[in-house]
Every structure is written in C-alpha cells, then in structure tokens.
N, C-alpha and C positions, 0 to 999 in steps of 0.2 A: 355149191350153189352159185358161186361167182362164175364158175366155168360154164354153167348152163346159161346164165345171163349174158355172158360174152358171146356164146354161140348164137343165141337168139338175136342179139344186137348186130352181129356180123352178118347174119342171114338177112335181117331186115334192112340194113343199110347197104349191103353189097360191098362192104369194105374188104379189100384183098387180104389174104391170109397173113402176109408179112406185117403190114401196119396194124392189123387186128391183134396179132401176137405181141407186137411191141406195146400197144396200148394196154393189153391184159397184163403183161409183165410189169409195166410201170404202175398200173393201178394196184396190183398185188403188193409190190414193194412199198408203195405209199401207205396202203392199209396196214401192213406189218409195222411200218415206221410209226404210224399214229398209235398203234396198240402197244408199242414198246414203252411208252411213257417218258422217253428221253427227248429233251430238246437241246441238241448240241449246236455249237456255232456253225455258221454257214461254211466256213473254211474246212471243217471236218466232215460235214454232212450236207451234200448237195441238195437233198430233198428239203432241208430246212429253208432254203431260199424260196421254194414254192410255197411252203407253209406260211412264210411271212407275207407273201403276195395274196394268198387266198384266205388267210385267217383260219384255215383248217389245219390244226396241228395236234400234237399229243395232248396238250392241256384242253383244247376244245373237245376232243373225243373222250377224254377222261370224264368230263362232266356228264356225258351220255351214260357211262357205266356206274355212276353213283346212284344210290337209292332215290335221291331227290331228282335225278336227271333221267329216269327211265323213259320219260315222254319228251325228251329234248335231244337236240344235237344229233339228228339222224344222218345228215348229209355226209357221205363219204365217197371217195377219198379226196376229191379235189376241191370242191366248192362248198360254200355255205349259203348260197342264195335261196335254196328251197326252205331252209330253216328260217331265214329272214322273212320270206314271203308267207309262209304258213304259221308264223309266230311260234315256232318250236325251238328257237335258239335260246339256250340258257347261258347265264353269265359264266365265264371261265375263271373267275378270280377266287 
C-alpha cells in the first residue's frame, strides 16, 4: 500500500525517481523503526535523533496500537501535526 502511495505522490509532484526512491526508503526505514518498539540512544540509532525533533517515535506509535488508542496517533512516519490539528493525539506515557 505504501508503494502505491509513493507512486501516486511521485506522479502528482513530478519528483524525480532518485529523490523519490530516497524518500520512500527513508520513510520505510522510519516506519519499521517506529514499529520495532525500541528507543535506542542517538549515538546508536541515527533515526532516534529525528524522533526527538518530531515527537514521533516508537512510544508515540505504540499508543496507536493499544486497544484504547485505536482512534489515536495516526500520523506516520515523520510528523505529528495532523494528530495535533485533528485532536487524535493520545498521551504516550
């Protein structure tokens, strides 16, 4: 499903194949990272640095997979602003 979304986004924006492939790869890695459930230190895990900036990390996404969170924390893989804007952000503690 992500592959189709990236193909549509690439066609709609006219993004060249190289940058589009790089973005799709980075997004896939970040999504796998968030689903892993691990929060490693930045010196071990470079994606953890982005998670600190964006607020979107394994703990944030784990709330989405909990029974109480099924209607929360949808925004993946980079930002959280849509969840803030649409009031679907759940506490991650």
